[in-house]
One Martini backbone bead per residue (centre of mass of N, CA, C, O) as a GRO file, in nm:
protein
  398
    1MET     BB    1   0.097   0.035   0.021
    2VAL     BB    2   0.068   0.365  -0.017
    3GLU     BB    3   0.249   0.630   0.100
    4SER     BB    4   0.278   0.915   0.217
    5SER     BB    5   0.504   1.157   0.264
    6ASP     BB    6   0.460   1.171   0.572
    7GLN     BB    7   0.482   0.865   0.627
    8ALA     BB    8   0.765   0.827   0.508
    9ALA     BB    9   0.902   1.026   0.704
   10LEU     BB   10   0.827   0.875   0.963
   11ARG     BB   11   0.975   0.616   0.896
   12GLU     BB   12   1.257   0.741   0.870
   13LEU     BB   13   1.273   0.850   1.154
   14ALA     BB   14   1.233   0.586   1.310
   15ARG     BB   15   1.470   0.436   1.182
   16SER     BB   16   1.700   0.627   1.263
   17VAL     BB   17   1.659   0.606   1.569
   18ALA     BB   18   1.685   0.298   1.586
   19ILE     BB   19   1.973   0.275   1.472
   20ARG     BB   20   2.116   0.489   1.665
   21GLU     BB   21   1.962   0.416   1.968
   22VAL     BB   22   1.842   0.120   1.993
   23ALA     BB   23   2.025  -0.107   1.876
   24PRO     BB   24   2.291  -0.061   2.061
   25ARG     BB   25   2.099  -0.124   2.342
   26ALA     BB   26   1.935  -0.394   2.334
   27ALA     BB   27   2.115  -0.615   2.460
   28ALA     BB   28   2.157  -0.481   2.738
   29ALA     BB   29   1.855  -0.463   2.811
   30ASP     BB   30   1.804  -0.767   2.799
   31GLU     BB   31   2.004  -0.833   3.032
   32SER     BB   32   1.890  -0.625   3.257
   33GLY     BB   33   1.561  -0.571   3.236
   34GLU     BB   34   1.578  -0.266   3.115
   35LEU     BB   35   1.510   0.015   3.000
   36ASP     BB   36   1.658   0.249   2.801
   37GLY     BB   37   1.677   0.580   2.865
   38ALA     BB   38   1.813   0.687   2.604
   39ALA     BB   39   1.613   0.563   2.403
   40VAL     BB   40   1.357   0.696   2.512
   41LYS     BB   41   1.458   0.990   2.480
   42ALA     BB   42   1.497   0.980   2.173
   43LEU     BB   43   1.200   0.936   2.108
   44ALA     BB   44   1.099   1.191   2.248
   45ASP     BB   45   1.276   1.400   2.089
   46ALA     BB   46   1.123   1.286   1.813
   47ASP     BB   47   0.805   1.261   1.883
   48LEU     BB   48   0.718   0.933   1.906
   49PHE     BB   49   0.487   0.959   2.144
   50ARG     BB   50   0.271   1.160   1.978
   51VAL     BB   51   0.109   1.033   1.745
   52THR     BB   52  -0.204   0.972   1.884
   53ILE     BB   53  -0.215   1.225   2.027
   54GLY     BB   54  -0.368   1.498   2.081
   55ALA     BB   55  -0.299   1.831   2.038
   56GLU     BB   56  -0.424   1.931   2.320
   57TRP     BB   57  -0.189   1.714   2.456
   58GLY     BB   58   0.084   1.723   2.262
   59GLY     BB   59   0.020   1.594   1.993
   60LEU     BB   60  -0.039   1.477   1.645
   61GLY     BB   61  -0.316   1.324   1.566
   62LEU     BB   62  -0.288   1.040   1.474
   63GLY     BB   63  -0.302   0.703   1.363
   64ASP     BB   64  -0.283   0.365   1.296
   65VAL     BB   65  -0.088   0.388   1.064
   66GLU     BB   66   0.142   0.544   1.210
   67ALA     BB   67   0.176   0.347   1.442
   68ALA     BB   68   0.264   0.105   1.265
   69ILE     BB   69   0.516   0.231   1.147
   70VAL     BB   70   0.676   0.277   1.408
   71LEU     BB   71   0.661  -0.009   1.528
   72GLU     BB   72   0.807  -0.154   1.301
   73GLU     BB   73   1.080   0.003   1.317
   74ILE     BB   74   1.151  -0.059   1.613
   75ALA     BB   75   1.110  -0.380   1.605
   76ARG     BB   76   1.343  -0.438   1.405
   77PHE     BB   77   1.545  -0.394   1.675
   78ASP     BB   78   1.315  -0.371   1.929
   79VAL     BB   79   1.051  -0.479   2.115
   80SER     BB   80   1.064  -0.346   2.393
   81THR     BB   81   1.063  -0.051   2.291
   82ALA     BB   82   0.802  -0.073   2.126
   83ILE     BB   83   0.613  -0.122   2.372
   84CYS     BB   84   0.631   0.163   2.480
   85CYS     BB   85   0.481   0.276   2.230
   86GLN     BB   86   0.227   0.102   2.239
   87LEU     BB   87   0.111   0.222   2.500
   88ALA     BB   88   0.084   0.513   2.380
   89PHE     BB   89  -0.092   0.442   2.122
   90ASN     BB   90  -0.285   0.151   2.208
   91GLY     BB   91  -0.352   0.190   2.492
   92PRO     BB   92  -0.481   0.366   2.748
   93SER     BB   93  -0.465   0.646   2.603
   94ARG     BB   94  -0.679   0.583   2.390
   95GLY     BB   95  -0.912   0.540   2.588
   96ILE     BB   96  -0.898   0.816   2.728
   97GLU     BB   97  -0.950   0.991   2.475
   98HIS     BB   98  -1.231   0.847   2.391
   99LEU     BB   99  -1.371   0.798   2.708
  100GLY     BB  100  -1.275   1.021   2.882
  101GLY     BB  101  -1.237   1.268   3.086
  102GLU     BB  102  -1.083   1.564   3.140
  103VAL     BB  103  -0.917   1.485   3.386
  104LEU     BB  104  -0.780   1.236   3.266
  105LYS     BB  105  -0.647   1.377   3.028
  106GLU     BB  106  -0.481   1.592   3.187
  107ARG     BB  107  -0.333   1.384   3.377
  108HIS     BB  108  -0.199   1.188   3.126
  109LEU     BB  109  -0.140   1.275   2.821
  110PRO     BB  110   0.105   1.472   2.827
  111GLY     BB  111   0.309   1.262   2.945
  112VAL     BB  112   0.290   1.057   2.717
  113ALA     BB  113   0.375   1.246   2.482
  114ALA     BB  114   0.663   1.308   2.634
  115GLY     BB  115   0.772   1.027   2.764
  116GLU     BB  116   0.698   1.040   3.108
  117HIS     BB  117   0.439   0.834   3.088
  118ILE     BB  118   0.312   0.533   3.219
  119ILE     BB  119   0.046   0.307   3.115
  120SER     BB  120  -0.096   0.046   3.231
  121ILE     BB  121  -0.262  -0.282   3.210
  122GLY     BB  122  -0.554  -0.433   3.384
  123ILE     BB  123  -0.686  -0.760   3.312
  124THR     BB  124  -0.537  -0.995   3.391
  125GLU     BB  125  -0.576  -1.304   3.569
  126PRO     BB  126  -0.505  -1.599   3.710
  127ASP     BB  127  -0.837  -1.689   3.645
  128ALA     BB  128  -0.841  -1.454   3.391
  129GLY     BB  129  -0.783  -1.442   3.077
  130SER     BB  130  -0.963  -1.475   2.809
  131ALA     BB  131  -1.187  -1.487   3.044
  132VAL     BB  132  -1.270  -1.187   3.143
  133GLN     BB  133  -1.566  -1.222   3.270
  134ASN     BB  134  -1.418  -1.379   3.532
  135MET     BB  135  -1.346  -1.160   3.701
  136ARG     BB  136  -1.270  -1.022   4.041
  137ALA     BB  137  -1.263  -0.742   3.999
  138SER     BB  138  -1.382  -0.482   4.232
  139LEU     BB  139  -1.643  -0.277   4.345
  140ARG     BB  140  -1.730  -0.065   4.623
  141ARG     BB  141  -1.927   0.124   4.792
  142ASP     BB  142  -1.822   0.476   4.942
  143GLY     BB  143  -2.028   0.663   4.816
  144PRO     BB  144  -2.065   0.934   4.642
  145ASP     BB  145  -1.866   0.878   4.385
  146ARG     BB  146  -1.754   0.614   4.548
  147TRP     BB  147  -1.485   0.371   4.587
  148ARG     BB  148  -1.357   0.027   4.614
  149LEU     BB  149  -1.063  -0.153   4.521
  150LYS     BB  150  -1.046  -0.507   4.428
  151ALA     BB  151  -0.730  -0.644   4.309
  152TYR     BB  152  -0.555  -0.885   4.075
  153LYS     BB  153  -0.294  -0.834   3.848
  154ASN     BB  154  -0.174  -0.977   3.548
  155TYR     BB  155   0.027  -0.889   3.306
  156SER     BB  156   0.153  -0.587   3.341
  157THR     BB  157   0.287  -0.378   3.138
  158LEU     BB  158   0.520  -0.198   3.298
  159GLY     BB  159   0.411  -0.173   3.598
  160HIS     BB  160   0.680  -0.094   3.757
  161ALA     BB  161   0.694   0.197   3.567
  162ALA     BB  162   0.424   0.310   3.635
  163GLY     BB  163   0.187   0.582   3.703
  164ALA     BB  164  -0.045   0.390   3.586
  165VAL     BB  165  -0.366   0.201   3.582
  166LEU     BB  166  -0.573   0.018   3.378
  167VAL     BB  167  -0.879  -0.111   3.522
  168TRP     BB  168  -1.056  -0.389   3.509
  169CYS     BB  169  -1.400  -0.396   3.639
  170ARG     BB  170  -1.659  -0.446   3.876
  171TRP     BB  171  -1.961  -0.350   3.949
  172PRO     BB  172  -2.199  -0.334   4.160
  173GLY     BB  173  -2.401  -0.624   4.070
  174GLY     BB  174  -2.242  -0.770   3.876
  175GLU     BB  175  -2.236  -1.016   3.593
  176GLY     BB  176  -2.008  -1.106   3.416
  177ALA     BB  177  -2.028  -0.880   3.157
  178ARG     BB  178  -2.191  -0.738   3.353
  179GLY     BB  179  -2.043  -0.438   3.493
  180ILE     BB  180  -1.804  -0.382   3.314
  181GLY     BB  181  -1.517  -0.171   3.355
  182ALA     BB  182  -1.310   0.135   3.410
  183VAL     BB  183  -1.002   0.241   3.568
  184VAL     BB  184  -0.766   0.501   3.678
  185VAL     BB  185  -0.462   0.428   3.864
  186PRO     BB  186  -0.245   0.544   4.062
  187THR     BB  187   0.054   0.403   4.194
  188ASP     BB  188   0.063   0.612   4.462
  189ARG     BB  189  -0.170   0.484   4.586
  190ASP     BB  190  -0.325   0.357   4.832
  191GLY     BB  191  -0.292  -0.007   4.785
  192VAL     BB  192  -0.063  -0.003   4.575
  193SER     BB  193   0.116  -0.300   4.442
  194VAL     BB  194   0.411  -0.456   4.352
  195THR     BB  195   0.458  -0.819   4.369
  196GLY     BB  196   0.579  -0.867   4.067
  197ARG     BB  197   0.799  -1.023   3.813
  198HIS     BB  198   0.830  -1.154   3.514
  199ARG     BB  199   1.037  -1.422   3.372
  200GLY     BB  200   1.085  -1.435   3.056
  201MET     BB  201   1.195  -1.538   2.749
  202GLY     BB  202   1.118  -1.239   2.672
  203ILE     BB  203   1.099  -0.910   2.685
  204HIS     BB  204   1.294  -0.804   2.925
  205ALA     BB  205   1.250  -0.469   2.911
  206ALA     BB  206   0.911  -0.544   2.916
  207THR     BB  207   0.771  -0.641   3.165
  208GLU     BB  208   0.560  -0.825   3.376
  209ALA     BB  209   0.318  -0.751   3.621
  210GLU     BB  210   0.212  -0.765   3.960
  211ILE     BB  211  -0.101  -0.620   4.088
  212ALA     BB  212  -0.222  -0.467   4.378
  213PHE     BB  213  -0.565  -0.385   4.508
  214ASP     BB  214  -0.620  -0.256   4.838
  215ASP     BB  215  -0.869  -0.071   4.893
  216VAL     BB  216  -0.897   0.147   4.670
  217ALA     BB  217  -0.949   0.466   4.602
  218ILE     BB  218  -1.241   0.583   4.410
  219GLY     BB  219  -1.326   0.825   4.182
  220GLY     BB  220  -1.493   0.981   3.932
  221ASP     BB  221  -1.218   1.076   3.784
  222ASP     BB  222  -1.121   0.759   3.745
  223VAL     BB  223  -1.334   0.704   3.535
  224LEU     BB  224  -1.368   0.572   3.220
  225LEU     BB  225  -1.590   0.320   3.241
  226ALA     BB  226  -1.891   0.241   3.333
  227GLY     BB  227  -2.067   0.004   3.462
  228ASP     BB  228  -2.347  -0.221   3.361
  229VAL     BB  229  -2.563  -0.438   3.523
  230ASP     BB  230  -2.769  -0.457   3.250
  231SER     BB  231  -2.496  -0.457   3.069
  232ALA     BB  232  -2.235  -0.529   2.808
  233GLY     BB  233  -2.150  -0.266   2.663
  234PRO     BB  234  -1.887  -0.165   2.802
  235PHE     BB  235  -1.728  -0.425   2.752
  236LYS     BB  236  -1.742  -0.408   2.439
  237THR     BB  237  -1.593  -0.141   2.418
  238LEU     BB  238  -1.327  -0.241   2.538
  239LEU     BB  239  -1.277  -0.467   2.335
  240ALA     BB  240  -1.266  -0.289   2.080
  241HIS     BB  241  -1.001  -0.132   2.173
  242LEU     BB  242  -0.808  -0.384   2.126
  243ASN     BB  243  -0.760  -0.342   1.816
  244HIS     BB  244  -0.526  -0.152   1.842
  245GLU     BB  245  -0.334  -0.350   1.986
  246ARG     BB  246  -0.337  -0.572   1.769
  247CYS     BB  247  -0.211  -0.398   1.547
  248GLY     BB  248   0.048  -0.338   1.702
  249ASN     BB  249   0.136  -0.628   1.729
  250ALA     BB  250   0.160  -0.682   1.425
  251ALA     BB  251   0.373  -0.466   1.366
  252MET     BB  252   0.595  -0.588   1.547
  253CYS     BB  253   0.614  -0.859   1.400
  254ILE     BB  254   0.691  -0.745   1.126
  255GLY     BB  255   0.947  -0.601   1.215
  256ALA     BB  256   1.100  -0.843   1.336
  257ALA     BB  257   1.091  -1.010   1.076
  258GLN     BB  258   1.238  -0.814   0.892
  259GLY     BB  259   1.497  -0.810   1.054
  260ALA     BB  260   1.556  -1.116   1.035
  261LEU     BB  261   1.575  -1.132   0.728
  262GLU     BB  262   1.807  -0.929   0.693
  263GLN     BB  263   2.010  -1.087   0.867
  264ALA     BB  264   2.006  -1.348   0.697
  265VAL     BB  265   2.100  -1.226   0.430
  266ALA     BB  266   2.368  -1.115   0.532
  267TYR     BB  267   2.487  -1.380   0.633
  268ALA     BB  268   2.462  -1.540   0.360
  269GLY     BB  269   2.663  -1.340   0.214
  270ASP     BB  270   2.916  -1.395   0.418
  271ARG     BB  271   2.885  -1.700   0.411
  272VAL     BB  272   3.144  -1.932   0.332
  273VAL     BB  273   3.106  -2.234   0.125
  274GLY     BB  274   3.295  -2.373  -0.109
  275GLY     BB  275   3.349  -2.063  -0.233
  276ARG     BB  276   3.048  -1.974  -0.146
  277PRO     BB  277   2.772  -1.831  -0.073
  278ILE     BB  278   2.487  -1.952   0.081
  279GLY     BB  279   2.284  -1.754  -0.073
  280GLU     BB  280   2.312  -1.932  -0.354
  281LEU     BB  281   2.130  -2.136  -0.245
  282GLN     BB  282   1.826  -2.259  -0.317
  283GLY     BB  283   1.724  -2.344  -0.038
  284LEU     BB  284   1.758  -2.056   0.087
  285GLN     BB  285   1.589  -1.897  -0.120
  286TRP     BB  286   1.324  -2.035  -0.043
  287LYS     BB  287   1.318  -1.925   0.238
  288PHE     BB  288   1.308  -1.629   0.160
  289ALA     BB  289   1.042  -1.651   0.010
  290ASP     BB  290   0.864  -1.743   0.246
  291MET     BB  291   0.925  -1.499   0.425
  292ALA     BB  292   0.826  -1.274   0.234
  293VAL     BB  293   0.536  -1.369   0.199
  294ALA     BB  294   0.453  -1.353   0.496
  295ILE     BB  295   0.513  -1.054   0.544
  296GLU     BB  296   0.346  -0.924   0.312
  297GLY     BB  297   0.073  -1.040   0.389
  298ALA     BB  298   0.060  -0.911   0.671
  299ARG     BB  299   0.099  -0.615   0.583
  300LEU     BB  300  -0.160  -0.597   0.412
  301LEU     BB  301  -0.364  -0.668   0.633
  302LEU     BB  302  -0.286  -0.437   0.819
  303GLY     BB  303  -0.330  -0.201   0.625
  304ARG     BB  304  -0.633  -0.245   0.605
  305ALA     BB  305  -0.718  -0.223   0.902
  306VAL     BB  306  -0.602   0.069   0.962
  307ARG     BB  307  -0.753   0.218   0.729
  308LEU     BB  308  -1.048   0.144   0.829
  309ALA     BB  309  -1.055   0.325   1.081
  310GLY     BB  310  -0.982   0.600   1.055
  311PRO     BB  311  -1.056   0.891   1.191
  312GLY     BB  312  -1.099   0.798   1.525
  313GLY     BB  313  -1.113   0.501   1.488
  314THR     BB  314  -1.168   0.143   1.460
  315PRO     BB  315  -1.064  -0.146   1.393
  316PRO     BB  316  -1.190  -0.406   1.255
  317PRO     BB  317  -1.225  -0.722   1.379
  318LEU     BB  318  -1.171  -0.917   1.140
  319GLU     BB  319  -0.924  -0.774   1.015
  320THR     BB  320  -0.759  -0.782   1.275
  321ALA     BB  321  -0.747  -1.090   1.318
  322LEU     BB  322  -0.608  -1.153   1.051
  323ALA     BB  323  -0.354  -0.981   1.098
  324LYS     BB  324  -0.253  -1.103   1.364
  325THR     BB  325  -0.228  -1.392   1.273
  326ALA     BB  326  -0.034  -1.348   1.034
  327ALA     BB  327   0.191  -1.204   1.199
  328ASN     BB  328   0.251  -1.420   1.409
  329LEU     BB  329   0.317  -1.651   1.204
  330ALA     BB  330   0.537  -1.503   1.049
  331ALA     BB  331   0.731  -1.458   1.286
  332LYS     BB  332   0.779  -1.752   1.352
  333LEU     BB  333   0.891  -1.839   1.082
  334VAL     BB  334   1.117  -1.627   1.031
  335CYS     BB  335   1.280  -1.650   1.298
  336ASP     BB  336   1.338  -1.949   1.268
  337GLU     BB  337   1.480  -1.939   0.988
  338ALA     BB  338   1.699  -1.735   1.063
  339MET     BB  339   1.832  -1.918   1.269
  340GLN     BB  340   1.892  -2.154   1.076
  341ILE     BB  341   2.077  -1.994   0.880
  342HIS     BB  342   2.290  -1.931   1.113
  343GLY     BB  343   2.285  -2.151   1.300
  344GLY     BB  344   2.463  -2.149   1.582
  345TYR     BB  345   2.465  -1.835   1.584
  346GLY     BB  346   2.151  -1.800   1.620
  347TYR     BB  347   2.173  -1.921   1.928
  348SER     BB  348   2.327  -1.667   1.986
  349ARG     BB  349   2.376  -1.353   2.154
  350GLU     BB  350   2.556  -1.224   1.922
  351TYR     BB  351   2.274  -1.231   1.780
  352PRO     BB  352   1.957  -1.080   1.720
  353VAL     BB  353   1.778  -1.327   1.644
  354GLU     BB  354   1.743  -1.454   1.923
  355ARG     BB  355   1.574  -1.221   2.044
  356ALA     BB  356   1.343  -1.217   1.839
  357TYR     BB  357   1.248  -1.505   1.888
  358ARG     BB  358   1.163  -1.451   2.185
  359ASP     BB  359   0.979  -1.199   2.155
  360ILE     BB  360   0.752  -1.300   1.952
  361ARG     BB  361   0.633  -1.521   2.130
  362GLY     BB  362   0.481  -1.323   2.321
  363LEU     BB  363   0.296  -1.187   2.099
  364CYS     BB  364   0.117  -1.457   2.061
  365PHE     BB  365  -0.044  -1.375   2.334
  366GLY     BB  366  -0.096  -1.093   2.301
  367ALA     BB  367  -0.413  -0.961   2.258
  368GLY     BB  368  -0.458  -1.247   2.184
  369THR     BB  369  -0.448  -1.535   2.069
  370VAL     BB  370  -0.437  -1.719   1.794
  371GLU     BB  371  -0.675  -1.900   1.876
  372ALA     BB  372  -0.875  -1.670   1.937
  373GLN     BB  373  -0.871  -1.556   1.650
  374LYS     BB  374  -0.966  -1.813   1.507
  375ASN     BB  375  -1.235  -1.835   1.644
  376PHE     BB  376  -1.346  -1.567   1.537
  377ILE     BB  377  -1.310  -1.618   1.238
  378GLY     BB  378  -1.470  -1.883   1.216
  379GLN     BB  379  -1.740  -1.772   1.327
  380SER     BB  380  -1.775  -1.547   1.120
  381VAL     BB  381  -1.780  -1.722   0.866
  382ALA     BB  382  -2.014  -1.916   0.956
  383ARG     BB  383  -2.216  -1.647   0.978
  384GLY     BB  384  -2.143  -1.463   0.707
  385LYS     BB  385  -1.914  -1.290   0.742
  386ALA     BB  386  -1.738  -1.000   0.605
  387THR     BB  387  -1.521  -0.837   0.440
  388THR     BB  388  -1.403  -0.582   0.217
  389SER     BB  389  -1.363  -0.784   0.014
  390PRO     BB  390  -1.490  -0.851  -0.301
  391GLY     BB  391  -1.471  -1.177  -0.283
  392TRP     BB  392  -1.676  -1.155  -0.072
  393ARG     BB  393  -1.976  -1.322   0.041
  394ARG     BB  394  -2.264  -1.285   0.160
  395ARG     BB  395  -2.519  -1.480   0.252
  396ALA     BB  396  -2.741  -1.296   0.111
  397ASP     BB  397  -2.583  -1.324  -0.185
  398ARG     BB  398  -2.628  -1.651  -0.247
   0.00000   0.00000   0.00000
């Protein structure tokens, strides 16, 4: 898909910052388990945290297309750093801008745009992963327009470094999907504590935290979207907003895969066996072909999904699920093959392919597993739903 001159310039800016500031620090950040402050500052200085935040809060007011461009370019060199951008573009700040009141916006959005404020998201619980409607997080009434929050959230990205957490929880009297809404809680409020950090296979510099909310005071200004005990409407609205995150996830997978392909091609050009580069072998060239097909197919599906969002809109669910599935599977294929082409060196931390291989594996769980996306796609197709592709025919047209 053709990019505008402004979009092409944004891609070049993101790529140049990633090459100059992110790539040289990525391995050390992976080893230390902490985001590199200099890399984050470089992104902030280049205004790359401002992409989707509205101009009234110090942002650029751009959309999902531009977010995907930046995420792809940063993840080409380091997924952990890209996730910091993902939270700013497609995480809680997007929900706050679209659904929140003026106090929430003024409290949080300028800091996110400046790259100085991280908002984590608290959805997953130990006993409620993909089945979000089974969550135990709940509010109890504590007076007019006041509540107390009791919750324990698992896998909250960068929760240990966040200044606030967007918490999905149930309003008093709710059951199942009915009554679920969300609040935004500053992490310095009494009763909020980080109880642990997961040590995952990858994405070491943007780890997931466990966060406890022990009878935390919640006021009306903290409410992002109130739950309705008679309706699942607010819950569905929150779920729809996850399509931004899923598209960002797909963009990061595409970027990491593109980087891995480029590294494999470079290695195969330099590695000489029997007097010629191994990249001249037909067997490896077929691998390159399969890798390129997978990446380009995923990139086209993602491009369609984010463009269909339009200004201020949300990517449609079926197109989003198709894009995320294709991007997750492409990243798994490409990073695995890139490691294979490197041979034993690909298994070593001396080469960035090993880190990309570990990092993208976690993205295949985040924002809804591949299997959850396939369930949704399969159910949608079985019910006669169609994408915007002209080749699809709706059931009523048959």
